[in-house]
C-alpha positions in Angstrom: 1.8 89.5 49.5 -1.8 90.1 50.5 -3.9 93.2 50.2 -7.2 94.6 51.5 -8.8 93.6 48.2 -7.7 90.0 48.9 -9.2 90.2 52.4 -12.5 91.5 51.1 -12.6 88.9 48.3 -11.8 86.0 50.6 -14.2 87.1 53.4 -17.2 88.0 51.3 -16.9 84.7 49.4 -17.8 82.9 52.6 -21.5 82.3 53.4 -23.5 85.0 55.0 -20.7 87.5 55.4 -21.2 91.2 55.4 -18.6 94.0 55.5 -19.6 96.3 58.3 -17.1 99.0 59.2 -16.3 99.6 62.8 -14.9 102.9 64.0 -14.2 103.9 60.4 -12.2 100.7 59.7 -13.1 97.7 57.6 -14.6 94.7 59.3 -16.3 91.5 58.3 -19.0 89.6 60.2 -20.9 86.4 59.8 -24.4 86.8 61.1 -23.3 89.9 63.1 -20.3 88.2 64.7 -17.0 89.8 63.9 -14.3 87.5 62.6 -11.8 89.6 60.8 -11.1 93.4 61.0 -8.7 96.2 60.1 -6.8 97.1 63.2 -4.5 100.1 63.7 -2.1 100.0 66.7 -3.1 102.4 69.4 -0.6 104.8 70.9 -0.4 102.8 74.1 0.3 99.6 72.1 3.1 101.2 70.2 4.6 102.3 73.4 4.2 98.8 74.9 5.8 97.2 71.9 8.6 99.7 71.6 11.0 98.9 68.7 9.1 95.7 68.1 6.0 97.7 67.0 5.4 96.7 63.4 4.8 99.0 60.5 2.1 98.3 57.9 -1.5 97.3 57.6 -2.8 95.0 60.3 -5.7 92.6 60.2 -7.2 91.2 63.4 -8.4 87.5 63.1 -10.3 85.3 65.5 -8.8 82.0 66.4 -10.5 78.9 67.8 -8.6 78.7 71.1 -5.6 79.8 73.1 -3.5 76.9 71.8 -4.0 78.0 68.2 -3.2 81.5 69.1 0.1 80.5 70.7 1.0 78.2 67.8 0.5 81.0 65.3 2.5 83.5 67.4 5.4 81.0 67.8 5.4 79.6 64.3 5.4 82.9 62.3 6.4 85.9 64.5 7.3 87.9 61.4 3.6 87.7 60.4 1.5 87.1 63.5 1.7 89.1 66.7 -0.4 90.4 69.6 -0.5 93.2 72.1 -1.4 93.2 75.8 -4.8 94.5 74.7 -5.6 91.0 73.3 -4.4 89.1 76.4 -7.1 86.6 77.1 -8.9 87.3 73.8 -9.1 84.6 71.1 -7.6 86.8 68.4 -4.3 87.5 66.8 -3.0 90.3 64.7 -1.3 89.8 61.4 0.8 92.0 59.1 -1.0 92.0 55.8 2.0 92.9 53.8 3.9 89.9 55.1 1.4 87.1 54.5 1.0 85.1 51.3 -2.5 85.1 50.0 -2.9 81.3 50.5 -2.0 81.7 54.2 -4.3 84.7 54.5 -7.2 82.7 53.0 -6.5 79.9 55.6 -6.5 82.4 58.5 -9.7 84.1 57.3 -11.6 80.8 56.7 -10.5 79.6 60.2 -11.7 82.8 61.7 -15.0 82.5 59.9 -15.4 78.9 61.2 -14.8 80.1 64.7 -17.7 82.5 64.5 -20.2 81.0 62.1 -23.1 79.1 63.5 -22.4 75.4 63.7 -24.9 74.3 61.0 -23.6 77.0 58.6 -20.0 76.0 59.3 -20.8 72.3 58.9 -22.6 72.9 55.6 -19.6 74.9 54.3 -17.2 72.2 55.3 -19.3 69.5 53.7 -19.5 71.4 50.4 -15.7 72.2 50.6 -14.9 68.5 51.1 -17.2 67.4 48.2 -15.3 69.8 45.8 -11.9 68.2 46.7 
């Protein structure tokens, strides 16, 4: 399963990414736009989730739209979840210890594509396709 070292390696391999901690937690941005970050559950969120509150390290990831968010939540509820704090926000939370590295990479790249400027994202995708 994935680790913070995996998150850092995947995120920083993407163009123009910087690791910039937020509130003492790890976070990665592309041109100052947050796309993945370490996220601890707040006391209120733990109360809201009750027994469903997960243990373990949590990564927040941006998603392209509400449809993608709902699809992730429905398809892999053992990995992806949300809290009321993120209602209406294009982000999901994932349990780092439950996601295979290959799926983590897909989630991080997708999050990066959501936040990267269009030209940068297009150049990345063109280079990726040329390597396949």
